[in-house]
C-alpha positions as CSV (number, residue, x, y, z in Angstrom):
1,M,209.2,106.5,74.2
2,I,206.0,108.4,74.7
3,I,202.9,108.3,72.4
4,E,200.6,111.3,72.7
5,I,197.0,110.5,71.7
6,R,195.3,113.6,70.5
7,D,192.0,114.6,68.8
8,K,193.1,117.7,66.9
9,D,194.7,119.9,69.6
10,V,193.1,118.1,72.6
11,L,195.4,115.7,74.5
12,I,193.4,112.5,75.2
13,A,196.0,110.2,76.7
14,I,199.7,109.6,77.0
15,A,201.1,106.1,76.7
16,K,204.6,105.1,77.8
17,C,206.2,102.5,75.5
18,K,209.5,100.6,75.5
19,A,209.6,100.9,71.7
20,V,207.1,101.3,68.8
21,S,206.4,98.5,66.4
22,P,207.1,99.2,62.7
23,Y,203.4,98.4,62.2
24,Y,202.4,101.3,64.5
25,D,199.9,103.6,62.7
26,R,198.9,106.7,64.7
27,N,195.7,106.9,62.6
28,H,194.4,103.6,64.0
29,I,194.9,104.4,67.6
30,L,192.0,106.8,68.2
31,S,188.5,106.8,66.7
32,K,185.6,109.0,67.6
33,E,181.9,108.6,67.1
34,N,179.2,110.7,68.6
35,D,181.7,112.5,70.9
36,E,182.8,109.1,72.4
37,Y,186.3,107.8,72.0
38,T,187.8,104.4,71.3
39,I,191.5,103.9,72.0
40,T,193.3,100.9,70.5
41,L,197.0,100.5,71.6
42,K,197.7,96.9,70.6
43,N,201.2,95.7,70.1
44,C,202.9,99.0,71.0
45,Q,204.9,97.7,74.0
46,V,202.9,100.0,76.3
47,Y,203.8,99.7,80.0
48,N,201.7,102.5,81.4
49,I,199.0,104.9,80.2
50,S,197.5,108.1,81.7
51,F,194.4,110.0,80.6
52,N,193.4,113.7,80.5
53,Q,190.9,114.1,83.3
54,D,188.7,116.5,81.3
55,I,188.3,114.0,78.4
56,A,188.4,110.7,80.3
57,H,184.6,110.4,80.7
58,K,184.3,110.3,76.8
59,I,186.4,107.2,76.5
60,I,184.1,104.2,76.2
61,N,186.3,101.6,74.6
62,L,190.0,100.8,75.5
63,N,192.1,98.1,74.0
64,L,195.6,97.5,75.5
65,D,196.1,94.0,74.3
66,N,199.6,92.5,73.6
67,N,201.7,95.0,75.5
68,E,204.2,95.1,78.4
69,I,201.7,96.1,81.2
70,K,202.7,94.6,84.6
71,K,200.4,96.5,86.9
72,F,196.8,97.4,86.2
73,P,196.9,101.0,85.1
74,T,195.2,103.0,87.9
75,D,194.4,105.9,85.5
76,I,191.8,103.6,83.9
77,F,189.6,104.4,86.9
78,K,189.2,107.9,85.6
79,L,187.3,106.4,82.6
80,T,183.9,106.6,84.4
81,N,181.9,105.7,81.2
82,L,184.1,102.9,80.0
83,E,182.1,100.0,78.6
84,Y,184.7,97.8,76.9
85,L,188.1,97.1,78.4
86,S,190.6,94.6,77.0
87,I,194.0,94.2,78.6
88,S,194.8,90.7,77.4
89,N,198.2,89.2,76.8
90,N,200.1,91.3,79.3
91,Y,201.8,90.6,82.6
92,I,199.1,91.8,85.1
93,K,199.1,89.8,88.4
94,H,196.4,91.7,90.3
95,I,193.0,93.2,89.6
96,P,192.5,96.1,92.0
97,T,189.5,96.2,94.2
98,K,188.6,99.5,92.6
99,I,187.5,97.6,89.6
100,N,183.9,98.1,90.8
101,E,184.4,101.9,90.1
102,L,184.1,101.0,86.4
103,A,180.4,100.7,86.9
104,N,179.5,100.9,83.2
105,L,181.7,98.0,82.0
106,I,179.9,95.6,79.7
107,L,183.0,93.6,78.7
108,L,186.2,92.9,80.6
109,S,188.9,90.8,79.0
110,L,192.0,90.0,80.9
111,T,193.0,86.7,79.2
112,D,196.6,85.5,79.1
113,N,197.9,87.5,82.1
114,L,199.3,86.3,85.5
115,I,196.2,86.9,87.6
116,Q,196.0,84.7,90.6
117,S,192.8,85.8,92.3
118,L,189.7,87.8,91.7
119,P,188.7,90.6,94.0
120,L,185.4,90.4,95.9
121,H,184.3,93.7,94.4
122,I,184.2,92.3,90.9
123,R,180.6,91.2,91.8
124,N,179.6,94.8,91.9
125,L,179.9,95.3,88.1
126,H,176.2,95.2,87.5
127,H,176.2,96.0,83.8
128,I,178.8,93.5,82.8
129,N,177.8,90.8,80.3
130,Y,181.2,89.2,79.5
131,I,184.3,88.6,81.6
132,Q,187.1,86.7,80.0
133,L,189.9,85.4,82.3
134,K,191.2,82.3,80.5
135,N,194.8,81.3,80.6
136,N,195.5,83.0,84.0
137,P,196.9,81.1,87.0
138,I,193.8,81.9,89.1
139,R,193.7,80.1,92.4
140,K,191.3,82.2,94.5
141,I,187.8,83.4,93.6
142,P,185.0,85.0,95.7
143,L,182.6,82.6,97.3
144,D,179.8,84.3,95.3
145,F,181.1,82.4,92.3
146,C,180.4,79.1,93.9
147,N,177.1,77.4,94.4
148,I,178.0,76.2,98.0
149,D,177.4,77.2,101.6
150,S,180.8,76.7,103.1
151,Q,183.2,79.5,103.7
152,Y,186.0,77.8,101.8
153,C,186.0,75.2,99.1
154,T,188.5,73.9,96.7
155,M,187.4,72.8,93.2
156,S,188.9,70.8,90.5
157,P,188.4,71.6,86.8
158,E,185.6,69.0,86.6
159,E,183.7,70.6,89.4
160,L,184.3,74.2,88.3
161,S,181.7,74.6,85.5
162,P,178.6,73.4,87.4
163,K,179.6,75.6,90.4
164,F,179.4,78.8,88.4
165,V,175.8,78.4,87.1
166,N,174.5,80.0,90.3
167,W,176.1,83.3,89.6
168,K,173.7,84.7,87.0
169,S,175.2,88.2,87.0
170,F,178.0,86.9,84.8
171,P,176.5,84.4,82.3
172,N,179.5,84.7,80.0
173,L,182.3,84.2,82.6
174,D,185.2,82.4,81.0
175,L,187.7,80.8,83.4
176,S,189.1,78.3,81.0
177,N,192.4,76.5,81.8
178,I,192.2,76.7,85.5
179,S,193.5,73.7,87.5
180,H,192.4,74.2,91.1
181,V,190.5,77.1,92.7
182,T,189.9,78.0,96.3
183,C,186.7,80.0,97.0
184,Y,186.9,82.6,99.8
185,Q,184.5,85.0,101.6
């Protein structure tokens, strides 16, 4: 099934879904304020989404929580002015290194996915204030996260919190429920 997201006659995005929830309400998917768009496609069984290149720069908020997404949607990288991205409670295993192309991100929420490592390029998100990654089986993180000098280290949950205080770029990093992590360079 395909959901077309439109503002009057202008196509904003196309979402591919397995089925549509009986609670689906087309009027609550798209909102517009000051020529900027917010797209909320929660609980729609979305597995992929694509965006109109001509409008993509106007999307500042995207919520794809509680869907069927297995692969980070590459069309998200067209959203050059995106500030808020939430793709929680899906099946994503990998964050692409292109994540740094979302230079205006303020919030990134990827909780309750299957992510096992963080890309080194995530440190280049200079405007970000909040990253939420709890309830992911993360095992590898960039050495920049760690307050150590060695090239590799393994940390237990007890050691994890104090090690992160050095990375001031992400004061609100949430890596709850991680058992053991290896830092890499």
